[in-house]
RONUZA-651541 format. One record per residue (C-alpha): residue number from 1; residue in three letters; x, y, z. Coordinates in steps of 0.5 Angstrom, whole numbers, plus 500, padded with zeros to 3 digits. Layout:
N
<NUM, Ala, <X, Y, Z>>;
...
//
This chain:
415
<1, Met, <103, 558, 405>>;
<2, Lys, <103, 550, 406>>;
<3, Lys, <104, 552, 414>>;
<4, Ile, <098, 556, 414>>;
<5, Leu, <094, 551, 411>>;
<6, Phe, <096, 546, 416>>;
<7, Ser, <095, 550, 422>>;
<8, Phe, <088, 552, 419>>;
<9, Leu, <086, 545, 418>>;
<10, Phe, <089, 543, 425>>;
<11, Met, <085, 548, 428>>;
<12, Leu, <078, 546, 425>>;
<13, Pro, <078, 539, 426>>;
<14, Ile, <070, 538, 426>>;
<15, Phe, <069, 543, 420>>;
<16, Ser, <074, 539, 417>>;
<17, Ile, <070, 533, 417>>;
<18, Ala, <063, 536, 415>>;
<19, Gln, <067, 539, 409>>;
<20, Gln, <068, 531, 407>>;
<21, Thr, <076, 532, 409>>;
<22, Leu, <080, 530, 415>>;
<23, Thr, <087, 531, 417>>;
<24, Leu, <092, 526, 421>>;
<25, Glu, <092, 532, 426>>;
<26, Asp, <085, 532, 426>>;
<27, Cys, <084, 525, 429>>;
<28, Tyr, <090, 527, 434>>;
<29, Val, <086, 533, 437>>;
<30, Leu, <079, 529, 437>>;
<31, Val, <082, 522, 440>>;
<32, Lys, <085, 527, 445>>;
<33, Lys, <079, 531, 446>>;
<34, Asn, <073, 525, 446>>;
<35, Tyr, <076, 518, 448>>;
<36, Pro, <073, 517, 455>>;
<37, Ile, <080, 516, 459>>;
<38, Ala, <080, 524, 457>>;
<39, Lys, <075, 526, 462>>;
<40, Gln, <079, 523, 468>>;
<41, Met, <083, 529, 467>>;
<42, Gly, <078, 534, 471>>;
<43, Leu, <076, 529, 475>>;
<44, Ile, <083, 527, 478>>;
<45, Gln, <084, 535, 479>>;
<46, Gln, <077, 535, 483>>;
<47, Lys, <079, 529, 487>>;
<48, Ser, <085, 532, 489>>;
<49, Ser, <081, 539, 491>>;
<50, Tyr, <076, 535, 495>>;
<51, Glu, <082, 531, 499>>;
<52, Ile, <086, 538, 500>>;
<53, Asp, <080, 541, 503>>;
<54, Val, <079, 535, 507>>;
<55, Leu, <086, 536, 510>>;
<56, Asn, <086, 543, 511>>;
<57, Thr, <080, 542, 516>>;
<58, Gly, <085, 539, 521>>;
<59, Lys, <088, 547, 522>>;
<60, Leu, <081, 548, 524>>;
<61, Pro, <078, 547, 532>>;
<62, Lys, <075, 541, 533>>;
<63, Ile, <069, 541, 537>>;
<64, Asp, <065, 536, 541>>;
<65, Ile, <059, 535, 545>>;
<66, Asn, <059, 530, 550>>;
<67, Ala, <054, 528, 555>>;
<68, Gln, <054, 522, 560>>;
<69, Ala, <050, 519, 566>>;
<70, Thr, <053, 514, 570>>;
<71, Tyr, <051, 510, 576>>;
<72, Gln, <057, 507, 580>>;
<73, Ser, <057, 502, 586>>;
<74, Asp, <061, 505, 590>>;
<75, Val, <064, 513, 591>>;
<76, Ile, <069, 516, 595>>;
<77, Gly, <067, 517, 603>>;
<78, Phe, <070, 519, 609>>;
<79, Pro, <071, 516, 615>>;
<80, Ala, <068, 521, 620>>;
<81, Thr, <062, 526, 618>>;
<82, Met, <065, 533, 616>>;
<83, Pro, <060, 539, 618>>;
<84, Gly, <058, 542, 611>>;
<85, Val, <060, 536, 607>>;
<86, Gln, <055, 531, 604>>;
<87, Pro, <057, 524, 601>>;
<88, Leu, <057, 524, 594>>;
<89, Asn, <051, 521, 590>>;
<90, Lys, <052, 514, 586>>;
<91, Asp, <048, 517, 580>>;
<92, Gln, <052, 522, 577>>;
<93, Tyr, <052, 527, 571>>;
<94, Arg, <056, 531, 566>>;
<95, Thr, <055, 535, 559>>;
<96, Thr, <062, 538, 556>>;
<97, Leu, <064, 542, 551>>;
<98, Asp, <070, 540, 548>>;
<99, Val, <075, 545, 544>>;
<100, Asn, <082, 542, 541>>;
<101, Gln, <086, 547, 537>>;
<102, Leu, <092, 545, 533>>;
<103, Leu, <098, 550, 534>>;
<104, Tyr, <103, 547, 531>>;
<105, Asn, <105, 540, 527>>;
<106, Gly, <111, 541, 524>>;
<107, Gly, <108, 543, 517>>;
<108, Lys, <105, 536, 516>>;
<109, Ile, <099, 538, 513>>;
<110, Asp, <102, 542, 508>>;
<111, Ala, <107, 537, 507>>;
<112, Asn, <101, 532, 506>>;
<113, Ala, <098, 537, 501>>;
<114, Lys, <103, 538, 497>>;
<115, Leu, <104, 531, 496>>;
<116, Ile, <097, 530, 494>>;
<117, Glu, <098, 535, 489>>;
<118, Ala, <104, 531, 486>>;
<119, Gln, <100, 525, 486>>;
<120, Thr, <095, 528, 482>>;
<121, Lys, <100, 531, 477>>;
<122, Thr, <103, 524, 477>>;
<123, Gln, <096, 521, 475>>;
<124, Gln, <094, 527, 470>>;
<125, Gln, <101, 525, 466>>;
<126, Gln, <099, 518, 466>>;
<127, Val, <093, 520, 462>>;
<128, Glu, <097, 524, 457>>;
<129, Val, <101, 517, 457>>;
<130, Ser, <095, 513, 455>>;
<131, Leu, <092, 518, 450>>;
<132, Tyr, <098, 519, 447>>;
<133, Gln, <100, 512, 445>>;
<134, Leu, <093, 512, 441>>;
<135, Lys, <097, 516, 436>>;
<136, Ser, <100, 509, 434>>;
<137, Arg, <093, 507, 433>>;
<138, Ile, <091, 512, 429>>;
<139, Asn, <096, 512, 425>>;
<140, Gln, <096, 505, 423>>;
<141, Asn, <088, 506, 421>>;
<142, Tyr, <089, 513, 418>>;
<143, Phe, <095, 511, 413>>;
<144, Ser, <092, 504, 411>>;
<145, Val, <085, 508, 409>>;
<146, Leu, <090, 513, 405>>;
<147, Leu, <093, 506, 401>>;
<148, Leu, <086, 504, 400>>;
<149, Gln, <084, 511, 397>>;
<150, Glu, <090, 511, 392>>;
<151, Lys, <089, 503, 390>>;
<152, Lys, <082, 505, 388>>;
<153, Ala, <084, 511, 385>>;
<154, Leu, <089, 507, 380>>;
<155, Leu, <084, 501, 379>>;
<156, Leu, <078, 505, 377>>;
<157, Ser, <084, 509, 372>>;
<158, Lys, <086, 502, 370>>;
<159, Lys, <079, 500, 369>>;
<160, Glu, <077, 506, 365>>;
<161, Leu, <083, 505, 360>>;
<162, Leu, <081, 497, 360>>;
<163, Thr, <074, 499, 358>>;
<164, Ser, <077, 504, 353>>;
<165, Lys, <081, 499, 350>>;
<166, Ile, <075, 494, 349>>;
<167, Lys, <072, 499, 344>>;
<168, Glu, <079, 499, 340>>;
<169, Val, <079, 491, 341>>;
<170, Lys, <071, 490, 338>>;
<171, Ser, <073, 495, 332>>;
<172, Gly, <079, 491, 331>>;
<173, Val, <075, 484, 331>>;
<174, Gln, <070, 487, 326>>;
<175, Phe, <076, 488, 321>>;
<176, Gly, <079, 481, 323>>;
<177, Ala, <085, 484, 326>>;
<178, Ile, <084, 481, 332>>;
<179, Leu, <081, 475, 335>>;
<180, Pro, <075, 475, 338>>;
<181, Ser, <077, 472, 345>>;
<182, Ser, <081, 478, 346>>;
<183, Glu, <075, 482, 348>>;
<184, Gln, <073, 477, 353>>;
<185, Val, <080, 477, 356>>;
<186, Leu, <079, 484, 358>>;
<187, Glu, <072, 484, 360>>;
<188, Ala, <075, 479, 365>>;
<189, Glu, <080, 483, 368>>;
<190, Ile, <075, 488, 369>>;
<191, Ile, <070, 483, 372>>;
<192, Lys, <077, 482, 377>>;
<193, Ile, <078, 489, 378>>;
<194, Asn, <071, 490, 381>>;
<195, Gln, <072, 485, 385>>;
<196, Gln, <078, 488, 388>>;
<197, Leu, <074, 495, 388>>;
<198, Thr, <069, 491, 393>>;
<199, Glu, <075, 488, 398>>;
<200, Ile, <077, 495, 398>>;
<201, Lys, <070, 498, 399>>;
<202, Phe, <069, 494, 405>>;
<203, Asp, <076, 494, 408>>;
<204, Thr, <075, 501, 408>>;
<205, Ile, <069, 502, 411>>;
<206, Lys, <072, 498, 417>>;
<207, Leu, <078, 502, 418>>;
<208, Leu, <074, 508, 418>>;
<209, Asn, <069, 505, 423>>;
<210, Asn, <075, 503, 427>>;
<211, Leu, <078, 511, 426>>;
<212, Ser, <071, 513, 429>>;
<213, Lys, <070, 509, 435>>;
<214, Leu, <077, 513, 436>>;
<215, Thr, <076, 519, 435>>;
<216, Phe, <068, 519, 437>>;
<217, Ser, <067, 522, 430>>;
<218, Glu, <063, 520, 424>>;
<219, Ile, <067, 519, 419>>;
<220, Asp, <064, 515, 413>>;
<221, Thr, <066, 513, 406>>;
<222, Glu, <065, 520, 403>>;
<223, Thr, <071, 523, 408>>;
<224, Ile, <077, 524, 404>>;
<225, Leu, <083, 523, 408>>;
<226, Ile, <089, 528, 407>>;
<227, Gln, <096, 525, 406>>;
<228, Pro, <101, 529, 411>>;
<229, Ile, <106, 533, 408>>;
<230, Leu, <108, 537, 414>>;
<231, Phe, <111, 534, 420>>;
<232, Ser, <114, 538, 426>>;
<233, Asn, <121, 538, 427>>;
<234, Asn, <120, 542, 434>>;
<235, Thr, <126, 538, 438>>;
<236, Asn, <124, 541, 445>>;
<237, Glu, <118, 537, 445>>;
<238, Thr, <119, 530, 449>>;
<239, Arg, <115, 524, 450>>;
<240, Pro, <110, 524, 456>>;
<241, Glu, <112, 517, 459>>;
<242, Ile, <119, 522, 461>>;
<243, Ala, <115, 527, 464>>;
<244, Phe, <111, 522, 468>>;
<245, Tyr, <117, 519, 470>>;
<246, Asp, <120, 525, 473>>;
<247, Leu, <113, 527, 476>>;
<248, Gln, <114, 520, 480>>;
<249, Lys, <121, 521, 483>>;
<250, Glu, <118, 528, 485>>;
<251, Gln, <112, 525, 488>>;
<252, Leu, <117, 520, 492>>;
<253, Glu, <121, 526, 494>>;
<254, Tyr, <115, 529, 497>>;
<255, Ser, <113, 523, 501>>;
<256, Lys, <120, 523, 504>>;
<257, Asn, <119, 530, 506>>;
<258, Leu, <112, 528, 509>>;
<259, Ile, <116, 523, 513>>;
<260, Ser, <121, 528, 516>>;
<261, Lys, <115, 532, 518>>;
<262, Ser, <112, 526, 522>>;
<263, Asn, <117, 526, 528>>;
<264, Leu, <116, 534, 529>>;
<265, Pro, <113, 536, 536>>;
<266, Lys, <106, 536, 536>>;
<267, Ile, <103, 542, 540>>;
<268, Asn, <094, 543, 541>>;
<269, Ala, <091, 547, 546>>;
<270, Phe, <085, 545, 549>>;
<271, Gly, <079, 547, 553>>;
<272, Gln, <073, 544, 556>>;
<273, Ala, <067, 547, 559>>;
<274, Gly, <061, 544, 562>>;
<275, Tyr, <056, 543, 567>>;
<276, Gly, <055, 536, 572>>;
<277, Asn, <054, 533, 579>>;
<278, Pro, <059, 533, 581>>;
<279, Gly, <063, 539, 578>>;
<280, Leu, <071, 539, 579>>;
<281, Asn, <070, 540, 586>>;
<282, Met, <068, 533, 589>>;
<283, Leu, <066, 536, 596>>;
<284, Asp, <060, 540, 593>>;
<285, Asn, <054, 534, 591>>;
<286, Ser, <051, 539, 587>>;
<287, Phe, <050, 541, 580>>;
<288, Gln, <056, 546, 578>>;
<289, Thr, <059, 549, 572>>;
<290, Phe, <066, 548, 570>>;
<291, Tyr, <071, 549, 565>>;
<292, Val, <079, 548, 564>>;
<293, Val, <084, 550, 559>>;
<294, Gly, <091, 548, 557>>;
<295, Leu, <096, 546, 552>>;
<296, Lys, <098, 539, 550>>;
<297, Ala, <105, 538, 547>>;
<298, Asn, <107, 531, 544>>;
<299, Trp, <114, 529, 541>>;
<300, Asn, <116, 522, 539>>;
<301, Val, <123, 523, 540>>;
<302, Phe, <125, 516, 538>>;
<303, Asp, <122, 511, 533>>;
<304, Trp, <127, 505, 533>>;
<305, Gly, <129, 507, 526>>;
<306, Lys, <123, 507, 522>>;
<307, Thr, <123, 514, 519>>;
<308, Lys, <130, 512, 517>>;
<309, Thr, <128, 506, 514>>;
<310, Glu, <122, 508, 511>>;
<311, Lys, <126, 514, 507>>;
<312, Lys, <132, 508, 505>>;
<313, Val, <125, 505, 502>>;
<314, Leu, <123, 511, 498>>;
<315, Asp, <130, 512, 495>>;
<316, Ile, <130, 505, 492>>;
<317, Ser, <123, 506, 489>>;
<318, Lys, <126, 513, 486>>;
<319, Asn, <132, 509, 484>>;
<320, Ile, <127, 504, 480>>;
<321, Val, <124, 509, 477>>;
<322, Ser, <130, 512, 474>>;
<323, Ser, <132, 505, 471>>;
<324, Glu, <125, 505, 468>>;
<325, Lys, <127, 512, 465>>;
<326, Glu, <133, 510, 463>>;
<327, Thr, <131, 504, 459>>;
<328, Phe, <125, 508, 456>>;
<329, Glu, <130, 512, 453>>;
<330, Leu, <134, 507, 450>>;
<331, Asn, <129, 503, 447>>;
<332, Ile, <126, 510, 444>>;
<333, Lys, <133, 511, 441>>;
<334, Met, <133, 504, 438>>;
<335, Gln, <127, 505, 436>>;
<336, Leu, <128, 512, 432>>;
<337, Glu, <134, 509, 429>>;
<338, Glu, <130, 503, 426>>;
<339, Gln, <125, 508, 424>>;
<340, Asp, <130, 512, 420>>;
<341, Tyr, <133, 507, 417>>;
<342, Glu, <126, 505, 415>>;
<343, Ile, <125, 512, 412>>;
<344, Lys, <131, 512, 408>>;
<345, Lys, <130, 505, 405>>;
<346, Ile, <124, 507, 402>>;
<347, Glu, <126, 514, 400>>;
<348, Gln, <131, 510, 396>>;
<349, Leu, <125, 505, 393>>;
<350, Leu, <121, 511, 391>>;
<351, Leu, <127, 514, 386>>;
<352, Ser, <127, 507, 383>>;
<353, Asp, <120, 507, 382>>;
<354, Ala, <119, 513, 378>>;
<355, Glu, <125, 510, 373>>;
<356, Ile, <121, 503, 373>>;
<357, Ile, <114, 506, 371>>;
<358, Leu, <118, 511, 365>>;
<359, Ile, <120, 504, 362>>;
<360, Arg, <113, 500, 363>>;
<361, Glu, <110, 506, 360>>;
<362, Lys, <115, 505, 354>>;
<363, Val, <113, 498, 354>>;
<364, Ile, <106, 499, 354>>;
<365, Lys, <106, 504, 349>>;
<366, Ser, <109, 499, 344>>;
<367, Ser, <105, 493, 346>>;
<368, Asp, <099, 498, 345>>;
<369, Ala, <101, 498, 338>>;
<370, Gln, <103, 491, 337>>;
<371, Leu, <096, 489, 340>>;
<372, Lys, <093, 494, 334>>;
<373, Asn, <096, 490, 329>>;
<374, Gly, <095, 483, 331>>;
<375, Val, <102, 482, 333>>;
<376, Ile, <101, 480, 340>>;
<377, Thr, <095, 478, 343>>;
<378, Thr, <090, 481, 349>>;
<379, Ser, <093, 476, 354>>;
<380, Glu, <100, 478, 352>>;
<381, Tyr, <098, 486, 352>>;
<382, Leu, <095, 485, 359>>;
<383, Val, <101, 482, 362>>;
<384, Glu, <105, 488, 361>>;
<385, Phe, <098, 493, 362>>;
<386, Thr, <098, 490, 369>>;
<387, Asn, <106, 490, 370>>;
<388, Leu, <105, 498, 369>>;
<389, Tyr, <099, 498, 374>>;
<390, Glu, <103, 494, 379>>;
<391, Ala, <109, 499, 378>>;
<392, Gln, <105, 505, 380>>;
<393, Thr, <102, 501, 386>>;
<394, Asn, <108, 500, 388>>;
<395, Gln, <110, 507, 387>>;
<396, Lys, <104, 509, 391>>;
<397, Leu, <105, 504, 396>>;
<398, His, <111, 507, 398>>;
<399, Glu, <109, 514, 398>>;
<400, Ile, <104, 512, 403>>;
<401, Gln, <109, 508, 407>>;
<402, Leu, <114, 513, 407>>;
<403, Ala, <108, 518, 410>>;
<404, Phe, <107, 513, 415>>;
<405, Ala, <114, 512, 417>>;
<406, Lys, <115, 519, 418>>;
<407, Ala, <109, 520, 423>>;
<408, Asn, <111, 514, 426>>;
<409, Tyr, <118, 517, 427>>;
<410, Gln, <114, 523, 430>>;
<411, Val, <110, 520, 435>>;
<412, Thr, <116, 515, 437>>;
<413, Lys, <120, 522, 438>>;
<414, Gly, <115, 526, 442>>;
<415, Asn, <113, 531, 437>>;
//
């Protein structure tokens, strides 16, 4: 039943705010959806698509139109006049249509496209990492508000009990069983409680404002934050940083593949059609049409070890990424151990909290009877009453701290 309720709240974050309730999962969903950096996911993908489209144009024919008119100081001449052959003009004209078609380049374009896709995944994962890291800030503000809500509830309960106690004291003063100053002591304590409530009010507004800015949602003091009960135990999930390191290594591997393609032979077909004076026949001094077709091959068979060195550089980069990943995993392991110890410590404290409250309740019950009979003063009663309140506050504090520690544990683990 709890799981069903949890899933329902998770799937309706906006609705829950409208109903003046908010869960921790709601905040996670809202920050991932609304935080400005989240917009980069789509932009990065769109940028990648355009870049690949540009790359693929390299597979299409390249068509150029060229035109030129020149005047030169001298031209090819013959030592003697030949029948039917006119001297070349010094002014010459030519217009051509040039077509180049890539036939083979070792798959360099496809390799470049795969590299761009790998870069896109890496950049998008970096955005995921940035969004995930916001969970810690959400936790800090969320559980701080929860703690203030619990303190407020306890203070209001304390104020209500003291108000009731003032009525009893007034009756005791009338019958001479209690000193008149006893009423003033309790009234001063109520004023102190009102001050604490004012502090809580403004601190809550500040923290809710932080949550509103992180989630880009309207969260006001009327919103009730629900203390998390269920935490995922899914061990298959990992931190997004791990995937980021793996994608970096994959990207470097695609870079190596692209470098390998760079040294493969390249074959192009070309054609040229034109109209000019002179044409291809230099002895015909008139405007002519002409064309040329052919194949061109290029192969850099020796690059002085450039490709080999570039691959070594990429291998070193992969080793650097591997060491960063290993360091990150080690730090996470240490952090999880520390948080696990913290959880166990708070759980032990909560066990003793219940015992302390039980004792304090017995003491205050006895003090209440003594105050009515004038055995102790109001100040002495207030000391025991405050001790009970502090014990209850500590219990609530430890409950929130335990939930906070568990939430941080899950975030650190990657769930």
